[in-house]
DOLOLO-554738 format. One record per residue (C-alpha): residue in three letters; y, x, z; residue number from 1. Coordinates in nm, 4 decimals, decimal comma. Layout:
DOLOLO-554738
+-----+----------+----------+----------+-----+
| res |        v |        u |        w |   n |
+-----+----------+----------+----------+-----+
| ALA |        Y |        X |        Z | NUM |
...
+-----+----------+----------+----------+-----+
This chain:
DOLOLO-554738
+-----+----------+----------+----------+-----+
| res |        v |        u |        w |   n |
+-----+----------+----------+----------+-----+
| MET |   2,4727 |  -1,8469 |   0,4255 |   1 |
| GLN |   2,3764 |  -2,1532 |   0,6217 |   2 |
| GLU |   2,2455 |  -2,1056 |   0,9741 |   3 |
| PHE |   1,9024 |  -2,2428 |   1,0590 |   4 |
| GLU |   1,6895 |  -2,2202 |   1,3715 |   5 |
| MET |   1,5264 |  -1,8878 |   1,2803 |   6 |
| GLU |   1,7409 |  -1,7481 |   0,9993 |   7 |
| PHE |   2,0575 |  -1,7479 |   0,7949 |   8 |
| ALA |   1,9685 |  -1,8465 |   0,4397 |   9 |
| ASP |   2,0818 |  -1,9618 |   0,0982 |  10 |
| VAL |   1,8349 |  -2,1788 |  -0,0931 |  11 |
| TRP |   1,8674 |  -2,3046 |  -0,4507 |  12 |
| PHE |   1,6518 |  -2,5741 |  -0,6097 |  13 |
| ALA |   1,5873 |  -2,5852 |  -0,9830 |  14 |
| ILE |   1,4685 |  -2,8383 |  -1,2356 |  15 |
| PRO |   1,3261 |  -2,6543 |  -1,5379 |  16 |
| GLY |   1,4329 |  -2,7487 |  -1,8885 |  17 |
| SER |   1,1906 |  -2,8000 |  -2,1735 |  18 |
| PHE |   1,2503 |  -2,4463 |  -2,2974 |  19 |
| GLN |   1,1531 |  -2,3064 |  -1,9564 |  20 |
| THR |   0,8360 |  -2,5156 |  -1,9187 |  21 |
| ALA |   0,7327 |  -2,4138 |  -2,2705 |  22 |
| SER |   0,7782 |  -2,0476 |  -2,1757 |  23 |
| GLY |   0,4912 |  -2,0709 |  -1,9289 |  24 |
| CYS |   0,6696 |  -1,9395 |  -1,6186 |  25 |
| TRP |   0,9781 |  -2,0737 |  -1,4417 |  26 |
| ILE |   1,1580 |  -2,0882 |  -1,1059 |  27 |
| VAL |   1,1283 |  -2,3949 |  -0,8814 |  28 |
| ARG |   1,3148 |  -2,2565 |  -0,5785 |  29 |
| ALA |   1,4991 |  -1,9383 |  -0,4982 |  30 |
| GLY |   1,6522 |  -1,8048 |  -0,1817 |  31 |
| GLN |   1,7697 |  -1,5164 |   0,0277 |  32 |
| ASN |   1,7814 |  -1,4830 |   0,4025 |  33 |
| ILE |   1,8697 |  -1,2769 |   0,7056 |  34 |
| ALA |   1,6064 |  -1,3362 |   0,9716 |  35 |
| LYS |   1,6804 |  -1,3853 |   1,3392 |  36 |
| PRO |   1,4599 |  -1,2015 |   1,5931 |  37 |
| THR |   1,2695 |  -1,5303 |   1,6417 |  38 |
| TYR |   1,1815 |  -1,5626 |   1,2713 |  39 |
| HIS |   0,8246 |  -1,6953 |   1,2408 |  40 |
| ILE |   0,7071 |  -1,9116 |   0,9508 |  41 |
| GLY |   0,3720 |  -2,0919 |   0,9389 |  42 |
| PRO |   0,0877 |  -2,1368 |   0,9204 |  43 |
| LYS |   0,2303 |  -2,2708 |   0,5948 |  44 |
| VAL |   0,0705 |  -2,3875 |   0,2700 |  45 |
| ILE |   0,2821 |  -2,4275 |  -0,0446 |  46 |
| GLU |   0,2081 |  -2,5703 |  -0,3891 |  47 |
| GLN |   0,3740 |  -2,2948 |  -0,5909 |  48 |
| THR |   0,3289 |  -1,9202 |  -0,6278 |  49 |
| SER |   0,6026 |  -1,7588 |  -0,4186 |  50 |
| PHE |   0,7176 |  -1,3977 |  -0,4482 |  51 |
| HIS |   0,8997 |  -1,2445 |  -0,1498 |  52 |
| TRP |   1,0830 |  -0,9147 |  -0,1950 |  53 |
| ILE |   1,1734 |  -0,7287 |   0,1263 |  54 |
| VAL |   1,5281 |  -0,5993 |   0,0956 |  55 |
| GLN |   1,5601 |  -0,4689 |   0,4526 |  56 |
| GLY |   1,3613 |  -0,4569 |   0,7743 |  57 |
| LYS |   0,9947 |  -0,5239 |   0,8379 |  58 |
| VAL |   0,7685 |  -0,8281 |   0,8154 |  59 |
| ARG |   0,4141 |  -0,9053 |   0,9256 |  60 |
| VAL |   0,2138 |  -1,1346 |   0,6943 |  61 |
| THR |  -0,1168 |  -1,2952 |   0,7942 |  62 |
| SER |  -0,3583 |  -1,4785 |   0,5644 |  63 |
| LEU |  -0,7174 |  -1,5923 |   0,6029 |  64 |
| ASP |  -0,8310 |  -1,2391 |   0,5139 |  65 |
| HIS |  -0,5700 |  -0,9884 |   0,6262 |  66 |
| THR |  -0,2752 |  -0,9034 |   0,8420 |  67 |
| ILE |  -0,0417 |  -0,6610 |   0,6690 |  68 |
| GLU |   0,2844 |  -0,5045 |   0,7857 |  69 |
| LEU |   0,5399 |  -0,4491 |   0,5105 |  70 |
| SER |   0,8869 |  -0,2994 |   0,4998 |  71 |
| GLU |   1,1890 |  -0,2435 |   0,2774 |  72 |
| GLY |   1,0908 |  -0,2036 |  -0,0859 |  73 |
| ASP |   0,7648 |  -0,3998 |  -0,0559 |  74 |
| LEU |   0,6642 |  -0,7435 |  -0,1809 |  75 |
| PHE |   0,4207 |  -1,0158 |  -0,0801 |  76 |
| CYS |   0,3022 |  -1,3121 |  -0,2831 |  77 |
| LEU |   0,1999 |  -1,6499 |  -0,1427 |  78 |
| PHE |  -0,0664 |  -1,8216 |  -0,3520 |  79 |
| PRO |  -0,0897 |  -2,2024 |  -0,3770 |  80 |
| GLY |  -0,3116 |  -2,3904 |  -0,1352 |  81 |
| ARG |  -0,3662 |  -2,1025 |   0,1085 |  82 |
| PRO |  -0,2215 |  -2,0814 |   0,4604 |  83 |
| TYR |   0,0064 |  -1,7903 |   0,5497 |  84 |
| VAL |   0,2062 |  -1,6809 |   0,8512 |  85 |
| TYR |   0,4950 |  -1,4404 |   0,8091 |  86 |
| GLU |   0,7224 |  -1,3167 |   1,0837 |  87 |
| THR |   0,9827 |  -1,0536 |   1,1481 |  88 |
| MET |   0,8967 |  -0,7361 |   1,3357 |  89 |
| GLN |   1,2570 |  -0,7151 |   1,4530 |  90 |
| THR |   1,3375 |  -0,7017 |   1,8225 |  91 |
| GLU |   1,6565 |  -0,7961 |   2,0006 |  92 |
| SER |   1,7643 |  -0,4311 |   1,9982 |  93 |
| SER |   1,6833 |  -0,3683 |   1,6295 |  94 |
| THR |   1,9762 |  -0,2687 |   1,4123 |  95 |
| SER |   1,8134 |  -0,3730 |   1,0827 |  96 |
| PRO |   1,7216 |  -0,7413 |   1,0645 |  97 |
| LEU |   1,4685 |  -0,8585 |   0,8095 |  98 |
| LYS |   1,6275 |  -0,9562 |   0,4759 |  99 |
| MET |   1,4295 |  -1,1087 |   0,1890 | 100 |
| ILE |   1,4770 |  -1,2635 |  -0,1531 | 101 |
| TRP |   1,2162 |  -1,5112 |  -0,2749 | 102 |
| LEU |   1,1270 |  -1,7058 |  -0,5851 | 103 |
| ALA |   0,8848 |  -1,9989 |  -0,5837 | 104 |
| MET |   0,7479 |  -2,0393 |  -0,9365 | 105 |
| GLU |   0,5213 |  -2,2531 |  -1,1508 | 106 |
| GLY |   0,3691 |  -2,2158 |  -1,4962 | 107 |
| LYS |   0,0443 |  -2,1436 |  -1,6768 | 108 |
| GLN |   0,1386 |  -1,7789 |  -1,7200 | 109 |
| LEU |   0,1556 |  -1,7120 |  -1,3453 | 110 |
| PRO |  -0,2121 |  -1,6089 |  -1,3122 | 111 |
| LEU |  -0,1507 |  -1,3574 |  -1,5905 | 112 |
| LEU |   0,1650 |  -1,2346 |  -1,4197 | 113 |
| THR |   0,0040 |  -1,1839 |  -1,0797 | 114 |
| ALA |  -0,2986 |  -1,0184 |  -1,2426 | 115 |
| GLU |  -0,0680 |  -0,7749 |  -1,4229 | 116 |
| PHE |   0,0464 |  -0,6439 |  -1,0838 | 117 |
| GLY |  -0,2981 |  -0,6605 |  -0,9236 | 118 |
| LEU |  -0,1962 |  -0,9437 |  -0,6922 | 119 |
| THR |  -0,4723 |  -1,1779 |  -0,5766 | 120 |
| PRO |  -0,5199 |  -1,4197 |  -0,2847 | 121 |
| HIS |  -0,7078 |  -1,1358 |  -0,1125 | 122 |
| LYS |  -0,4644 |  -0,8549 |  -0,1994 | 123 |
| TYR |  -0,1294 |  -1,0295 |  -0,2008 | 124 |
| TRP |   0,1163 |  -0,7429 |  -0,1432 | 125 |
| LEU |   0,2719 |  -0,4507 |  -0,3313 | 126 |
| GLN |   0,4320 |  -0,1515 |  -0,1657 | 127 |
| GLY |   0,7271 |   0,0449 |  -0,2988 | 128 |
| ILE |   0,7929 |  -0,1971 |  -0,5841 | 129 |
| VAL |   1,1663 |  -0,2472 |  -0,5184 | 130 |
| ASN |   1,3715 |   0,0443 |  -0,6475 | 131 |
| ASN |   1,7384 |   0,0314 |  -0,7510 | 132 |
| GLU |   1,6572 |  -0,1156 |  -1,0921 | 133 |
| VAL |   1,4399 |  -0,3920 |  -0,9462 | 134 |
| GLY |   1,7015 |  -0,4654 |  -0,6785 | 135 |
| GLU |   1,9684 |  -0,5027 |  -0,9454 | 136 |
| ALA |   1,7430 |  -0,7329 |  -1,1491 | 137 |
| LEU |   1,6751 |  -0,9452 |  -0,8403 | 138 |
| ARG |   2,0467 |  -0,9900 |  -0,7826 | 139 |
| SER |   2,0852 |  -1,0932 |  -1,1477 | 140 |
| VAL |   1,8190 |  -1,3624 |  -1,1062 | 141 |
| ILE |   1,9896 |  -1,4953 |  -0,7952 | 142 |
| GLY |   2,3237 |  -1,4864 |  -0,9752 | 143 |
| ALA |   2,1816 |  -1,6837 |  -1,2678 | 144 |
| ILE |   2,0173 |  -1,9528 |  -1,0580 | 145 |
| SER |   2,3002 |  -1,9889 |  -0,8044 | 146 |
| GLY |   2,5814 |  -2,0126 |  -1,0596 | 147 |
| THR |   2,7815 |  -2,3324 |  -1,0914 | 148 |
| LYS |   2,7052 |  -2,3526 |  -1,4628 | 149 |
| LYS |   2,3292 |  -2,3551 |  -1,5161 | 150 |
| ASN |   2,1957 |  -2,1801 |  -1,8227 | 151 |
| MET |   1,8209 |  -2,1849 |  -1,8732 | 152 |
| PHE |   1,8368 |  -1,9035 |  -2,1303 | 153 |
| LEU |   2,0184 |  -1,6803 |  -1,8837 | 154 |
| GLU |   1,7698 |  -1,7652 |  -1,6073 | 155 |
| GLN |   1,4678 |  -1,6864 |  -1,8254 | 156 |
| ARG |   1,6247 |  -1,3640 |  -1,9531 | 157 |
| ALA |   1,7005 |  -1,2495 |  -1,5971 | 158 |
| LEU |   1,3484 |  -1,3443 |  -1,4856 | 159 |
| SER |   1,1865 |  -1,1528 |  -1,7721 | 160 |
| ASP |   1,4045 |  -0,8498 |  -1,6999 | 161 |
| LEU |   1,3032 |  -0,8584 |  -1,3333 | 162 |
| PHE |   0,9305 |  -0,8495 |  -1,4057 | 163 |
| TYR |   0,9803 |  -0,5927 |  -1,6819 | 164 |
| LYS |   1,1506 |  -0,3568 |  -1,4356 | 165 |
| MET |   0,8854 |  -0,4285 |  -1,1727 | 166 |
| ASN |   0,6229 |  -0,3352 |  -1,4296 | 167 |
| LEU |   0,8001 |  -0,0053 |  -1,4985 | 168 |
| GLN |   0,8121 |   0,0729 |  -1,1268 | 169 |
| ALA |   0,4470 |  -0,0252 |  -1,0775 | 170 |
| ASN |   0,3446 |   0,2064 |  -1,3623 | 171 |
| ARG |   0,5472 |   0,4920 |  -1,2127 | 172 |
| SER |   0,3810 |   0,4360 |  -0,8748 | 173 |
| ALA |   0,0359 |   0,4237 |  -1,0329 | 174 |
| ALA |   0,1010 |   0,7483 |  -1,2203 | 175 |
| LYS |   0,2230 |   0,9179 |  -0,9033 | 176 |
| GLU |  -0,0789 |   0,7944 |  -0,7087 | 177 |
| LYS |  -0,3068 |   0,9237 |  -0,9824 | 178 |
| GLU |  -0,1396 |   1,2645 |  -0,9628 | 179 |
| ASN |  -0,1815 |   1,2766 |  -0,5857 | 180 |
| TRP |  -0,5402 |   1,1574 |  -0,5561 | 181 |
| LEU |  -0,6896 |   1,5074 |  -0,5337 | 182 |
| ALA |  -0,4484 |   1,5999 |  -0,2559 | 183 |
| GLN |  -0,5655 |   1,2844 |  -0,0786 | 184 |
| VAL |  -0,9283 |   1,3945 |  -0,1224 | 185 |
| LYS |  -0,8402 |   1,7310 |   0,0323 | 186 |
| ASP |  -0,6615 |   1,5544 |   0,3203 | 187 |
| PHE |  -0,9755 |   1,3435 |   0,3673 | 188 |
| PHE |  -1,1868 |   1,6593 |   0,3941 | 189 |
| ASP |  -0,9366 |   1,8242 |   0,6303 | 190 |
| LEU |  -0,9468 |   1,5245 |   0,8618 | 191 |
| HIS |  -1,3203 |   1,4546 |   0,8676 | 192 |
| TYR |  -1,4917 |   1,7893 |   0,8008 | 193 |
| THR |  -1,6481 |   1,8071 |   1,1491 | 194 |
| GLU |  -1,8364 |   1,4819 |   1,0806 | 195 |
| HIS |  -2,0514 |   1,6582 |   0,8198 | 196 |
| ILE |  -1,9169 |   1,4408 |   0,5409 | 197 |
| ARG |  -2,0355 |   1,4877 |   0,1834 | 198 |
| VAL |  -1,8633 |   1,4815 |  -0,1537 | 199 |
| GLU |  -2,0148 |   1,1344 |  -0,2026 | 200 |
| ASP |  -1,8228 |   1,0076 |   0,0998 | 201 |
| ALA |  -1,4887 |   1,1064 |  -0,0527 | 202 |
| ALA |  -1,5902 |   0,9759 |  -0,3948 | 203 |
| ASN |  -1,6842 |   0,6368 |  -0,2505 | 204 |
| HIS |  -1,3712 |   0,6220 |  -0,0368 | 205 |
| PHE |  -1,1349 |   0,6804 |  -0,3308 | 206 |
| GLY |  -1,3398 |   0,4950 |  -0,5921 | 207 |
| TYR |  -1,4358 |   0,7889 |  -0,8160 | 208 |
| HIS |  -1,7691 |   0,9199 |  -0,9398 | 209 |
| ARG |  -1,9087 |   1,2133 |  -0,7434 | 210 |
| SER |  -1,9215 |   1,4433 |  -1,0468 | 211 |
| HIS |  -1,5562 |   1,3661 |  -1,1290 | 212 |
| VAL |  -1,4455 |   1,4554 |  -0,7764 | 213 |
| TYR |  -1,6523 |   1,7742 |  -0,7870 | 214 |
| ALA |  -1,5170 |   1,8943 |  -1,1222 | 215 |
| ALA |  -1,1531 |   1,8008 |  -1,0527 | 216 |
| PHE |  -1,1561 |   1,9612 |  -0,7048 | 217 |
| LEU |  -1,3129 |   2,2821 |  -0,8386 | 218 |
| LYS |  -1,0553 |   2,3038 |  -1,1172 | 219 |
| LYS |  -0,7536 |   2,2427 |  -0,8911 | 220 |
| TYR |  -0,8524 |   2,4417 |  -0,5814 | 221 |
| GLY |  -1,0826 |   2,7082 |  -0,7274 | 222 |
| THR |  -1,3726 |   2,6192 |  -0,5008 | 223 |
| SER |  -1,6273 |   2,3418 |  -0,4886 | 224 |
| PRO |  -1,5896 |   2,0607 |  -0,2343 | 225 |
| GLN |  -1,9121 |   2,1678 |  -0,0588 | 226 |
| ARG |  -1,7946 |   2,5267 |  -0,0230 | 227 |
| TYR |  -1,4522 |   2,4119 |   0,0954 | 228 |
| LEU |  -1,6100 |   2,1935 |   0,3647 | 229 |
| ALA |  -1,8482 |   2,4698 |   0,4697 | 230 |
| GLN |  -1,5622 |   2,7190 |   0,5014 | 231 |
| LYS |  -1,3568 |   2,4696 |   0,7041 | 232 |
| ARG |  -1,6454 |   2,4248 |   0,9484 | 233 |
| LEU |  -1,7202 |   2,7942 |   0,9779 | 234 |
| ASP |  -1,3545 |   2,8941 |   1,0197 | 235 |
| LYS |  -1,3289 |   2,6334 |   1,2947 | 236 |
| GLY |  -1,6485 |   2,7704 |   1,4462 | 237 |
| ALA |  -1,5014 |   3,1208 |   1,4511 | 238 |
| GLU |  -1,1881 |   2,9850 |   1,6199 | 239 |
| LEU |  -1,3906 |   2,8031 |   1,8853 | 240 |
| LEU |  -1,6019 |   3,1104 |   1,9542 | 241 |
| LYS |  -1,2898 |   3,3173 |   2,0235 | 242 |
| THR |  -1,0771 |   3,0601 |   2,2070 | 243 |
| THR |  -1,3216 |   2,8466 |   2,4090 | 244 |
| SER |  -1,6132 |   2,8876 |   2,6436 | 245 |
| LEU |  -1,8254 |   2,6342 |   2,4573 | 246 |
| SER |  -2,1816 |   2,7486 |   2,3967 | 247 |
| VAL |  -2,2925 |   2,8289 |   2,0426 | 248 |
| THR |  -2,5093 |   2,5175 |   2,0484 | 249 |
| GLU |  -2,2157 |   2,2985 |   2,1556 | 250 |
| ILE |  -2,0010 |   2,4432 |   1,8798 | 251 |
| ALA |  -2,2728 |   2,3853 |   1,6209 | 252 |
| TYR |  -2,3069 |   2,0188 |   1,7132 | 253 |
| SER |  -1,9291 |   1,9767 |   1,7366 | 254 |
| LEU |  -1,8989 |   2,0946 |   1,3758 | 255 |
| GLY |  -2,1519 |   1,8432 |   1,2474 | 256 |
| TYR |  -2,4560 |   2,0719 |   1,2211 | 257 |
| SER |  -2,7828 |   1,8985 |   1,2984 | 258 |
| GLU |  -2,9353 |   2,2062 |   1,4627 | 259 |
| LEU |  -2,8338 |   2,5431 |   1,6040 | 260 |
| TYR |  -3,0343 |   2,7415 |   1,3478 | 261 |
| ALA |  -2,8459 |   2,5904 |   1,0513 | 262 |
| PHE |  -2,5107 |   2,6875 |   1,2026 | 263 |
| THR |  -2,6257 |   3,0376 |   1,3025 | 264 |
| ARG |  -2,7645 |   3,1084 |   0,9556 | 265 |
| ALA |  -2,4524 |   2,9751 |   0,7769 | 266 |
| PHE |  -2,2151 |   3,1589 |   1,0111 | 267 |
| THR |  -2,4018 |   3,4892 |   0,9791 | 268 |
| THR |  -2,3986 |   3,4658 |   0,6005 | 269 |
| TYR |  -2,0288 |   3,3779 |   0,5945 | 270 |
| MET |  -1,8970 |   3,6232 |   0,8579 | 271 |
| GLY |  -2,1543 |   3,9016 |   0,8302 | 272 |
| VAL |  -2,2394 |   3,8828 |   1,2014 | 273 |
| SER |  -2,4099 |   3,6254 |   1,4208 | 274 |
| PRO |  -2,2040 |   3,3824 |   1,6309 | 275 |
| ARG |  -2,2921 |   3,5654 |   1,9513 | 276 |
| SER |  -2,2018 |   3,9036 |   1,8044 | 277 |
| TYR |  -1,8733 |   3,7613 |   1,6694 | 278 |
| ARG |  -1,7837 |   3,6325 |   2,0153 | 279 |
| GLY |  -1,8446 |   3,9831 |   2,1503 | 280 |
+-----+----------+----------+----------+-----+
C-alpha cells in the first residue's frame, strides 16, 4: 500500500469496455485502505455512486441529514452530488485501525441496485451486511480489478457475485429482524411502561398496525399488550410500596396514572387488597 497523509491505500482506476457499459453497472474506481488516526475525508462531493465496506474498525459518516457511526461488517453508500464527511473513530491507543474497501460505480442500473438494498440519499448505510461470503466476494472483485491482465468478463462476474451474496445476507438479516420484532415490542414495553404508553405507541414505533401488534403479542405471550403493561405497572407499584417510603399518590403518578383513584382501583382489583393495606 502507498502511504498518504491520512491513510495507507491501494487505488485502481478502470476504463469500462463496451460490454460493461452495456451491462448497466460498472466500476470506475476501486480501493482499499488502512486509516491513520487522523483520517478525515470531506466535506466531499463525488460524481459516482460509491460503496464503502467496513472491514475493520469504526467510522463516523455525516451527510446533510444524518450522522451515523458504523463498524466492522457495515456499509455506507455515497450518492452523486451530495456532500459527505467520513472519519475514523480510532484513537492513538486503538489496536484496530479503520480498514475499508470501496467501489465507485456508474451505470443506469445503479438506482435499481441501491433501491434493492433500501439505500437512499437519506438512508445511506447498511449494518451487518459483510459476512464471510460477502468478504470473500469483495476480495474477488479487488483481485479482478487489480490484476495485471484485465478481463472485463471476470470483473463483471465478480461484481455480480458480490451483490448476489450481499442480497442473500440482506434477506437473512431481514428475516431475522422479522422474527425478533415481537421481542423488540416487549422490550419497548419493558422500558417505557411507566410513561403510560399504549399499544398504538409501539405499533407506530415499529411500523405495524395496532391490531397486528395486539394479535401477535397475545398469541406469543398469552396475554394482551394492555394487560401486560397493566401488570408491569402494578407489580412495580407493589415493589415500591414494600421497598420505599414514597406515598401512594407519588407511586401512582410515578407509574403513569393520571390520578390516585385509578391506581388504587386497579391495584385493589389486581392484588385483592388496597395499596395501603398491602404496605401494612
